[in-house]
N, C-alpha and C positions, 0 to 999 in steps of 0.2 A: 559379392559379384566379381567374377574375373573380368578384367577389362580387355576386350578384343576390339580395339579401335585405333586406327592409324590416322594421323593428321597428314594430309597430302595436298599437293597443288593440283593434281590432275583430276578431272571428272571421271568417275567410274563408268565403265562401258555400259553397265545396266542402266544407269541414269541417262546416259546418252541415247540408249535405245528407247527409253520412255519418251524422251523429247522428240525423237524421230517419229515415234508413233503419234504423239500429239500433233505434229505438223501434218501428218496424213489425215488424222481425224478431223481437223478443222479446215482442211483444204477447200471443202465446198463453200465456205464462207467468203473465200476470195479476199479482196482488199477492202472490205467494208469499213464503214466509219467506226472508229474505236470508241464505242459508247457502251452503256450498260447492256443494251440488247445484244451487242456483239459478244461481250464477255459471257453473258448468260447462255447464249446459244453455243458458244465455243466449249464451255464447261459441260454443257449437256451432251454434246457430241463425244467428249472425252470420257465422261462418267457413264455413258450408256452401255459401255462394254463391261465385262466382268472385272471387278477389282481384285487385287491380291487378297488371298484368304487370311494371311498372317496379319494380325492387327498392326504391328510395327511397320511392316512393308506397306500396308494400306495407307497408314498415316503419311508415310514418306511419298507414296504415290500421289496422294491428294496435294501435299505440299508442293511437289514438283509441278503438278498441273496448274495450280494457282500461280506459281512463280513464272511458269512458261508463258501463260497468258499475260501476266503482268509485264514481262519484259517486251512483249509485242505491243502492248498498249502504250507503254512509256517510251518506246523507241522514238527518239526525237527526229524531226525532219531537219536534215542538214541544209544550211544555207551556204553553199560552197563559195559564194562570192565574199561574204563577210566572215565565214568560218565560225558562225555563232549558232547556237541552238534555238530553234523556234519553241516558244512556250506551248504547253499543252492547252487545248481548248477546254471550254466549260464542260462539255459532255464527256470528254476524256477524263477530266478530273473526277467526275462523278463515278466513272467506271473504275478508276484507280481506288477511290474511297471504298467502293463496294468490295473490291478484291482485298483491300487491306483489312476490312472487317472480317472477311472469310478467313484470312490468315491468322488474325488475332484469335478467332474462335478455335481454330485448329490448334494453335500453339497452347491455348489454355487447357487443352486435353492432354492427359498423360500419354506416354507411349505404350502403356499397359504391358510393361516388361514383367515377366514372371521369373526370369532367371537372367543369366548372362546374355549379352548380344550374340546371336549366331554370326558366323562368318559372313553370310549373305546380308544380314541386317547391318552389320558393321560397314560393309562395302557401300551399301546404299546410303547410310547415314554420312559416311565420310565423303562420298561422291556428291551428295546434296549440299553439304557444307562447302565443298570446293566450288560448286556451281554458284552458290550465293556469294561467296567471297570474290570470285572473279567478276561476277556481274556488278557487285558493289564497287569494284575498282576499275570498271570499264569506262573509258572516256565517252562512250556513246550511250551511257545509261543514266537514269536518274539515281545517283549514288545514294541519296538519303532514303529512298524507298527500299532499296535492298539492304541498306545499313540496318533499318528497322527489323527486317527479317533475320539478318545475321545475328543481331543482339537477342532477339526472341528465341532463335534456335538454340543459342548457347544457354541463355538464362532459364528457359522452360524445359528443355530436353537434355542438352548436353550436361548441364550441371546436375540434373537429377540422376543421370547415369553415373557421374563421377562421385556422387554423394556416398555411394557404397564402395568406392575404390580406396585404395591406400593413399595416404598423403603423397607418397613418392610417385605413384602412377598419375595422380591428379596433376602434380607439379610438372611432370614430364610432358603430359599432353598440353597443358597450358603454355609451357615454355616452347614447345614445338610450334604452337599456333602463333606465338609472338614472333618467332624466327621466320615463319612463313610470311607473315604480314610485312615484316621488315624487308624481305626479298621482293615483295610486290609493291614497293614504293612507287607511286605514280610518277611517271616522267613528266607528264604535263603539269603546268602550274595552275591548272583549273582549280578554283577555290573549293568547289563542292567535292571534288575527288580527294583533295588533300585533307579536307575536314573529315570526310568519311574514314579515311585512312588513320588519322590521328585518333578519332573517337573509337574506332574498332580496337585499336591497340590499347587505348585507355581502359576499355571495358575488360579486356583479357587480363591486364595487369591488376585491375580491381579484384577480379575473381581469384587472383593468386594470393591475396591476403594483405593485411595491414602493412607489412614490410614493403609492399610495392605501391602503396598509396601515393607516395611522393611523385613517382613517375607517372602514375595514372592522372593525377591532378595537373601535373605540368603539361601533359598532352591536351587536356581539356582547355587549359588557359591558352595554349598555343592556337587551338582551333577557334577560341573565342576572340582572337585578335582580328579575325576576318569580318568585314563589314556585313556579309550576308549570313553570319552565324545566328542561329536561333536556339535558345536554351532548351526548348521543348524537344530538340533532337537528341538530348542526352538520355541515356538509359535511366531508369528509375532507381538510381543508387540509394537514395534516401529511404525509399520504401523497403528495399531489399535489406538494408542494414537494420531497419526497424523490425522487420520480420525475424531477423536473426538475433535480435536483442543485443547488437553490438553497439552499446550506448557511447562508449568513449570514442570509438571510430566514427559514429554518427555525428558526434559533436565536432570532430575535426572536419568532416566533409561539409557540414552545415556552415562552418566558418569559412572554409576555403572556397565554397561555391557561391558565397554571398556576392562577390564582385561579378560573377558570371550571370547569376539570376537577376541582377539589377538591370540587365539589358532587356528584360521582358516586362510587360505591363500588367500581367495578371497571374493568377494562381499562386500568389505569395502566401495566401492563407494556409495552404498545405505546409509551406516552409515553416511558418510560425508554429503550427501544431506539432511538427517534429521537435522543435525546441522544447515545447511543453513536455513532451515525453522524455526528452533527455534530462530536463531539470527534475522531473519527478523521480528519476532513477539516480541522477548524479547532481544533487543540489549545488555542489561546488563549481559546476560549470556555468552558473548564472552570469558571472562577469564576462565570460566568453560570449554568451548570448547577446549581451548589450553591444559588444564590439561588432559582432556580426550584423546585428540589426542596424547599427549606424552605417555600416558599409552599404546597406540597401537604399539609403537615402539618396535622392528625394523620392524615387519610385516607390519605396516601401514605407512612405511617411505614415500612412494610416495604420499599418501594422505596428510600427514603432510606437505611435500614440496609444494604441489599444493596450500594448504591453506595459507602457509606463503607467497607465491608469490601473491595469490589473495588478501591478506590483506596488501600487501606492506611491509611486515616485512623482508626487505632485509638482514639486519645484522644477524638476527636469521637464515634465510635460509642459508647464507654462513657459519655461525658457525656450523650448522648441517652437511653441505657438508664436511667441513674440518675434523670434528670430526669422521664422518663415513668413511672417505677415499674414497669418491665417485669420479668418473671420469667424467669430462665435455664431454668426447667423447661419453658417454652413453646418452647424451641429444641432442635432435634436436636443431638446431639454433633457431627455433621458440619458443621452450620451455624456452630458456634463454633470449628471447627478452625483457620480462618485466624488468629484471635486467639490461640488456644492455641499455635500454632506461632511467631508473630511477637512477641506481647507478652502472654504468659500472666499476668504479674503484674497487668495491668490488669483481669483477670477477678475478682480477689479481692474488691473491694468489691461487685461485682455479685452474687456468691454470698452474701456476708455480709449484705447488705441484704435479700435475698430470704429468707434463713433467719429473720431477725428478724420479717419480715412474716408468715411462716407460723406462727411461734411465738405471735404475737399472737392467733391464733384460739383458743388454749387448749383444743384438743380433739385427739383421737387422729389424726384425719385431717390436721390441721395439723402435728402432730408427725411423722407419716410423711413428709409432703412435705418438712419441714425436714431430716430424716435423709437423705433421698434426695439433697438438695443438699449436705449435709455430706460424704457419701461422694465426691461429685465434687470437693469442696473438698480432701479428703485427697489425691486423685490430683494435683490441681493444685499443692499445696504440695510434693509429692514431685517433680513435674516441674521446679519451680524450685529444687529442692534446699534446701528450708527445712523439713525434717521436724521439727526441734526447735521451731520456731515453731508448727507445727500441733499438736504434742503438748501444748504449753503452752496453746494455745487450747482444744482439746477437753476438757482436764482442767478448766479454769476454767469452760467452758460447762456441763459435767456437774455440777460442784459448785454453780454458780449456780442450776441448776434441779433440784437433788437431791430436792426435795419433789414433783416431778411424776412420779408413778409410771409413768404411761403413756408419758411421754417416755423415762424410763430403760429401759423395756422395749424401746422402738423402737431406742434407741441400742445396746442389747446385741444385738438381732436384726441390726442392721447391722454388728455387730462393731466398733463405734467405741469402746466401753469394755468392760472385762472383766466 
C-alpha cells in the first residue's frame, strides 16, 4: 500500500465544514441540558442526512460527529472568579460514557481499506487526527477524554494503515507526529494537560519500536508523579505486546510499569496473567517476575501470595505472611491446601502468631477467634503426626490463661480441653 498521509497541525477544510454542518444540524436543540437525551437527539439530527457513500469517509464522518458532540458535552463551565473548572454533573457523565461507548465500537471496526488511501481520504484522516490532537491539548477541554480517542485512532486505524507501509515511511510518519506533539507543549501548568501531552508522546514512541521504549517509559513515569494520575489512563501496552508476541519487550514493560500500576487498587490479575505468558515463552525471565511482583507490594500482596504458592515457594510465602502480620482466618481452607499438602509444618508459626494476636484483644470475640484457629492447629499437628507436642501445648496454653473464664468456656465449647 502506497502511503499518502501527511501529519499536520491544521484541521482540514473538509473536516471544518463537517463541524460547521453539525452546528447547524443541532441548532434546534439550543442550550439544553447535556444529558443522554441531548446527545441522542443531536446525533439523530446529524445522521438523518445522507452519509458519505465511501466506507472510509463514512467512518471518519461518524467519528467526527461523535467527537463534535463530545466536545460540546464536556465543555466545562468556567468560574472566572476562581479560574477553576466546574466538575461535570451526574447526567453529563452518563452522556459522556455513552459517547465513549459509541467511539469504542466505531474504533473497533476496520476502515475497510481495499487499496491505498485516496487523496480525499488522507486529507480527512489527517484533519480528524489534527482535530483530536488539538482538542486533547486544549486548556478548555477534558484532556483525558480526547486522549483516549487519540490513542484509539492511532492504535486501531493509523497503525493498521502503516502495517503495509515500509519501515522508513512508518518511522517518518511517527517521527513527524512526535515533533508535532513537542511543538504543542501546553503552556499551562494544568496537570491534566501535561499528563495527556506526556502520555500521547509516550504512546507514539512505543509504536516506534523497542529502541524507543526508554523514552516512552520515562514519559509515563513523569506523568505518574502527578497526584491525580490514574494508571487506567494508559494505553493497553501489555495487551498489544502480547498480541504481537513480543515477549522480551513485554517482560521489560511489565517490570518497568510495576511501580506505576501499584498506584491502582484493582485489575492486577491481568498483570499477573501477562507474566504467566512471558514465563511460558521465556522461562529465564522468572527472577525478573519476582522482582516486579515485589514492587507491587503492598497493593499487589494477594497476587504475590498466589504466585508464591503456584511456584511452590513455601518458605517465602510464610515469611511474607509473618512479616505482614496476616491472619490465617482470612484464608479459606482450600487456599492453604497447597501448603498443608507440601510443607504443613511451615503453617505452625502462622497459626500460633495469629492466636496470640487474637488473645491480645482480651474479650470473648477475640477468644472465639483464637479457639477457631486452635482447632485448625490441632488438625495440623495431627497431620504431621505430632499429637504429643499439641497436647503439651494446649495444656500449657489453658493453664497459662486459667483465670480467663470466657476463654476457658470457649475452649470447652471447642472441645479442646475437658
